[in-house]
C-alpha positions in Angstrom: 150.8 117.8 124.0 148.3 116.6 126.2 146.0 119.7 125.7 145.3 118.7 122.3 142.2 116.5 123.5 141.1 119.7 125.0 141.5 121.9 122.3 139.7 119.6 120.1 137.0 119.0 122.3 136.6 122.4 122.5 136.6 123.1 118.7 133.9 120.4 118.2 132.0 122.4 121.1 130.9 124.6 118.3 129.7 122.6 115.8 127.8 119.7 118.5 125.2 122.0 118.4 124.3 121.5 115.0 125.4 117.3 114.9 122.9 117.0 117.9 120.4 119.3 116.6 120.1 117.5 113.1 121.0 114.1 114.1 122.1 111.1 111.5 120.8 112.2 108.2 117.2 110.8 108.8 115.5 113.3 106.4 111.3 113.2 106.3 111.6 111.8 103.3 114.6 108.8 102.6 116.0 108.1 99.6 114.8 105.9 97.4 115.6 104.0 94.6 113.5 102.6 91.6 113.7 102.5 87.8 111.5 104.5 85.1 110.0 103.0 82.5 112.4 103.6 80.1 114.8 101.2 82.0 116.7 103.9 83.5 117.5 104.0 87.4 116.5 106.8 89.6 117.6 107.3 93.4 115.0 110.4 94.5 114.2 111.9 97.7 111.5 114.6 98.1 113.0 117.5 100.0 110.1 120.5 101.2 112.9 122.7 102.2 112.7 124.9 99.4 110.4 124.8 95.8 113.6 123.6 93.9 114.6 120.6 92.2 118.0 119.1 91.2 117.9 116.6 88.4 121.5 114.7 88.3 122.6 112.2 85.2 125.5 110.2 86.3 127.6 108.7 83.7 129.4 105.7 85.3 133.3 106.3 83.6 135.3 109.2 83.9 138.7 109.8 83.8 139.0 106.1 84.5 137.5 105.2 81.5 140.0 107.7 79.2 142.4 105.9 76.9 146.3 106.5 77.4 146.7 109.6 75.8 143.6 111.4 75.4 143.5 113.5 79.0 140.5 115.0 79.4 138.8 113.4 76.7 135.7 112.2 79.4 135.5 116.0 80.5 134.9 117.2 77.0 132.4 114.6 75.8 130.6 116.0 79.1 130.7 119.0 78.5 129.6 119.1 75.1 126.5 117.3 76.2 125.3 120.6 77.6 126.0 122.4 74.3 123.0 124.3 73.5 122.5 124.4 69.8 119.5 127.1 69.6 120.2 130.6 71.8 116.5 131.1 72.1 116.9 128.0 74.7 119.3 129.4 76.2 117.9 132.8 76.8 114.7 130.8 77.7 116.5 128.6 80.6 118.4 132.0 82.2 115.5 133.7 82.2 113.9 131.1 84.3 117.2 130.9 86.6 117.7 127.2 85.4 121.6 126.0 85.7 123.0 123.7 83.6 127.0 122.4 85.0 128.6 119.1 84.9 131.7 117.4 86.6 134.0 114.6 85.6 135.8 112.7 88.3 137.9 109.3 88.6 134.9 106.8 88.2 131.7 109.3 86.5 130.7 112.4 84.7 127.3 114.0 85.4 125.4 117.0 84.5 123.3 118.7 87.0 120.2 120.6 85.8 118.9 123.0 88.8 116.1 125.1 88.8 112.5 126.5 90.2 110.6 123.2 90.3 107.5 125.4 88.3 109.9 125.2 85.6 111.2 121.7 86.1 108.9 120.6 82.7 110.5 123.2 80.5 114.1 123.0 81.4 113.9 118.4 81.2 112.5 119.4 77.9 115.2 121.1 76.4 117.9 119.6 78.7 116.4 116.0 77.3 116.8 117.2 73.8 120.3 117.5 73.8 122.2 115.1 76.3 121.3 111.8 74.8 122.4 113.4 71.3 124.4 116.8 71.3 125.8 118.7 67.9 129.5 117.8 68.4 131.1 119.8 65.5 134.6 121.0 65.1 133.7 124.7 66.1 132.2 123.1 69.3 134.7 121.0 70.0 137.3 124.0 69.3 135.6 126.1 71.8 135.3 123.6 74.5 139.0 122.8 74.0 139.6 126.5 74.7 137.9 126.3 78.1 139.6 123.3 79.6 143.0 124.9 78.6 141.7 127.9 80.6 140.6 125.2 83.4 143.9 123.9 83.1 146.1 126.6 83.3 143.9 128.4 87.1 144.1 124.1 88.4 147.8 124.2 87.6 148.0 127.9 89.4 146.1 126.1 92.3 149.0 125.0 94.5 146.7 122.7 96.5 144.6 121.5 93.2 148.2 121.0 91.4 149.6 119.0 94.1 146.0 116.7 94.6 146.8 116.1 90.8 150.7 115.0 91.1 149.6 112.9 93.8 147.0 111.2 91.6 149.0 111.0 88.6 152.1 109.3 90.9 149.8 106.8 92.0 148.4 105.4 89.4 151.1 106.3 86.7 149.7 109.1 85.1 147.0 106.7 83.4 143.0 106.7 84.2 142.8 108.2 87.8 145.8 109.4 87.7 145.0 111.4 84.0 144.7 114.9 83.9 141.0 116.2 84.1 141.3 119.0 81.3 144.0 117.4 80.0 147.1 118.7 78.4 148.3 120.8 75.3 149.3 117.6 73.5 146.8 115.6 74.3 143.6 118.1 74.3 145.4 118.5 70.3 145.3 114.5 69.9 141.3 114.2 70.6 139.6 114.5 67.2 135.8 114.5 66.8 135.3 110.7 66.0 137.3 110.2 69.8 134.4 112.4 71.5 131.8 110.7 69.1 133.5 107.5 70.8 133.0 108.3 74.1 129.4 109.7 74.2 128.4 106.8 71.9 129.7 103.9 74.4 128.9 105.9 77.6 126.1 107.9 77.2 123.7 104.9 77.0 120.4 103.5 78.5 122.0 100.6 80.2 125.3 102.8 81.6 123.4 106.2 83.0 120.7 106.9 86.3 119.5 109.5 87.9 119.7 110.8 90.7 117.3 114.0 92.4 116.2 115.9 94.7 112.9 118.2 94.4 110.1 119.4 96.8 107.8 117.6 94.2 106.4 114.2 94.4 108.4 111.6 92.6 105.7 110.6 90.3 105.2 114.0 88.8 109.2 114.1 88.4 109.6 110.4 87.6 106.4 111.2 84.4 108.7 114.0 83.3 112.0 112.1 83.2 110.3 109.5 81.6 108.5 111.6 78.9 111.3 113.6 78.2 114.4 111.6 78.4 113.0 108.3 76.4 116.0 109.2 73.3 119.6 107.6 74.9 120.5 104.6 72.4 120.7 100.9 74.1 124.2 99.1 74.4 126.2 97.1 76.7 127.1 98.4 79.7 130.9 99.0 79.4 133.4 97.3 81.5 135.8 100.0 83.5 138.3 98.3 85.3 138.9 99.8 89.0 142.7 100.3 88.7 144.6 99.7 92.1 147.3 102.4 93.1 151.0 101.9 92.7 153.3 102.3 95.3 155.7 105.1 92.7 159.7 104.1 93.2 160.3 107.6 93.5 158.8 108.9 96.7 159.7 112.9 96.0 157.3 114.7 93.3 158.4 118.3 92.7 156.2 120.8 90.5 157.7 124.0 89.5 156.2 127.0 89.9 157.7 130.7 90.1 156.2 131.7 93.6 156.9 133.0 96.9 154.8 130.5 98.5 155.6 126.7 98.7 153.1 124.0 99.2 154.7 120.9 101.4 152.1 117.7 101.0 152.3 114.3 102.2 149.5 111.1 100.2 148.7 107.3 101.0 146.8 105.7 98.8 144.1 103.8 101.1 142.1 100.9 100.1 138.9 100.9 98.4 136.5 101.9 100.1 133.7 100.0 102.2 131.3 101.7 104.8 133.9 101.1 107.5 136.9 102.0 105.9 135.1 105.3 104.1 134.4 106.2 108.0 137.7 105.8 109.1 139.6 107.5 106.4 137.5 110.3 107.3 137.9 110.2 111.2 142.0 110.1 109.9 141.1 113.0 107.8 139.8 115.3 110.3 142.1 114.5 112.9 145.2 115.4 110.4 143.9 118.5 109.1 140.5 119.7 109.3 140.5 123.4 111.1 140.8 123.8 115.0 142.2 121.1 117.1 143.6 119.0 114.2 146.7 117.7 114.3 148.0 120.7 111.7 146.7 123.1 112.7 149.5 124.7 115.7 151.6 125.0 113.0 149.6 127.5 111.4 147.9 129.3 114.8 150.9 128.9 116.8 153.8 128.4 115.6 153.4 130.5 112.8 155.2 128.2 110.2 152.0 127.7 107.5 149.0 130.3 106.2 146.7 127.3 105.3 147.1 123.4 106.6 145.0 120.9 105.8 143.8 117.3 104.7 141.8 116.0 101.4 140.4 112.5 100.9 139.6 111.3 97.8 137.7 108.7 96.7 137.6 106.2 93.7 136.3 102.4 93.3 139.6 100.9 93.8 141.1 103.1 96.3 141.3 106.2 98.3 144.2 109.5 98.6 144.4 111.1 101.9 146.8 114.0 101.6 147.5 115.8 104.4 149.3 119.7 103.9 150.3 123.2 104.5 151.4 126.3 102.0 154.2 128.8 103.6 156.2 131.3 102.8 159.2 129.9 101.1 162.1 131.2 103.5 159.3 128.9 106.0 159.8 125.9 104.1 162.2 124.0 105.9 161.3 124.5 109.0 157.4 123.8 108.1 158.8 120.5 106.8 159.9 118.9 109.5 157.4 120.0 111.7 154.8 118.3 109.3 156.8 115.2 109.4 157.3 115.1 112.8 153.5 116.0 113.5 152.5 112.9 110.7 155.0 110.6 112.6 154.0 111.0 116.3 150.0 110.4 115.2 151.6 107.3 113.3 153.5 106.4 116.9 151.0 107.2 119.6 147.8 107.2 117.7 144.6 108.9 119.5 143.4 108.9 122.4 139.5 108.2 123.5 138.2 112.0 123.8 140.3 112.8 120.9 138.2 110.3 118.8 135.2 111.5 119.9 136.2 115.2 119.3 137.1 113.9 115.7 133.6 112.2 115.3 131.6 115.2 116.2 133.9 116.8 113.6 133.1 114.5 111.2 129.3 114.4 111.4 128.9 118.0 111.3 131.4 117.8 107.9 129.2 115.2 106.3 126.1 117.4 107.2 127.3 120.6 105.9 128.3 118.7 102.7 124.8 116.9 102.1 123.1 120.4 103.0 121.9 121.3 99.9 120.0 119.5 97.2 123.0 119.9 94.4 125.8 118.8 96.7 123.4 115.9 98.1 122.5 115.3 94.7 126.2 114.5 94.0 126.7 112.2 97.1 123.7 110.3 96.3 125.5 109.6 92.6 129.0 109.8 93.9 128.6 106.9 96.7 126.5 104.5 94.1 129.1 104.5 91.4 132.2 103.9 93.8 130.2 101.0 95.7 129.1 102.5 99.1 125.5 102.6 97.8 123.0 105.8 97.6 122.5 104.6 101.3 125.3 105.5 102.7 124.5 109.1 103.0 121.9 107.8 105.9 124.3 105.2 107.1 127.0 107.3 107.7 126.6 108.6 110.9 126.8 104.6 112.0 129.8 103.9 110.4 131.5 106.8 112.4 130.0 105.7 115.5 131.1 102.4 115.2 134.8 103.1 115.2 136.7 102.8 118.0 140.0 104.1 119.2 141.6 100.8 119.0 140.2 100.5 115.6 140.9 104.0 114.1 144.6 103.4 115.9 144.8 99.8 113.6 144.3 101.6 110.7 146.5 104.4 110.8 149.3 102.5 112.1 148.7 100.2 108.7 148.0 102.8 106.0 149.7 106.0 107.1 153.3 105.0 107.4 155.0 108.1 107.3 158.1 106.3 105.4 155.7 105.3 102.7 154.2 108.8 101.8 154.5 110.1 98.8 156.3 113.7 99.5 155.0 116.5 97.2 156.4 120.3 96.8 154.8 123.0 94.8 156.9 126.2 94.4 160.4 127.7 93.4 162.7 124.9 91.7 163.2 122.3 89.9 160.3 119.9 88.8 161.4 116.5 89.6 160.9 112.9 89.2 158.3 110.9 90.5 155.4 112.3 88.4 154.3 109.0 86.7 155.7 106.0 88.0 
């Protein structure tokens, strides 16, 4: 075990040059927040690295706002907001290499417009007519449900995604944060046109949405385009969607049956709601446990050959975080692998980390963060995500400082408090029967 800090430090050297060269995310132009004449907030960063613009329209609500029994409603409503009724406009956008995409997360949904900056006004002219007042006909809703069903099947086939969904479902009793983003066959069938219209009217309003933009263009130009082409959002009160707190399920064993020769084995913990300090501590714990060479789980793959994939996954919501540690292995090795996984996690909880290991983890965490904010579209997503979950868009520039402020004593206290192996949710995806504990 004494070799671990050396291995971790060696692995960190591979990315140390990147982190050292870039330093904290102090871009030439810092992100700033303003308000359009239409009343919509705008987070803006000018980045002249490429002649491209990414516009993100963020809609606070997300899965947390979905009524019980209507899983997938937020995803469906957001997807339909991008349905272009005019095929000529679709061809025009394709010819201009403009992309319209969307996502739906725990606390928000968002649509993104990615284009060459010279085509920005043309793209906004089209999107600004559709997103505030989309055409939500029965056939369009039906087609969108079919696409969601395919996405749900794909997600179920991905053991890591299935395990993550099972963790959220268990901690939040299958509701709100714990609901399925793509819904189930029953929930998709239950969603009617009125439900979709009501959700859109409630959340796509001038008092709820905001923009985040990264572009090489100056802010005044982009601001003028947004004010000109996105003035059609209706008014209305800002919906009050409580930030749910996780609850420890009575049954800590979750098994999802899957016909496969591989088995996913995961352990998950609910974390406190994010603050800048806890976000940094959680990110360091994620890196220490399973983010690449030098992490605690890496030897199970590289040395002991008990897994073909190991990792850690950290998800944040306004009300909580979820940290998952997992491995994927052949089913014949599952028994030995689960023992090693639990032993490795217990050792971390019992003995904590050394100062050397922490410094290596800090370098890795910073490098991971830089990569996550490298492209304009990913940076736009981070601005919006941090703003919605309460960290504020400024945290994208403050993350390095928050990480540097964490001491070994501070992190070990955090690990002892939130990563108790005896309180971990145990998730298995693979051959066998589906077990209880998925809904609390």
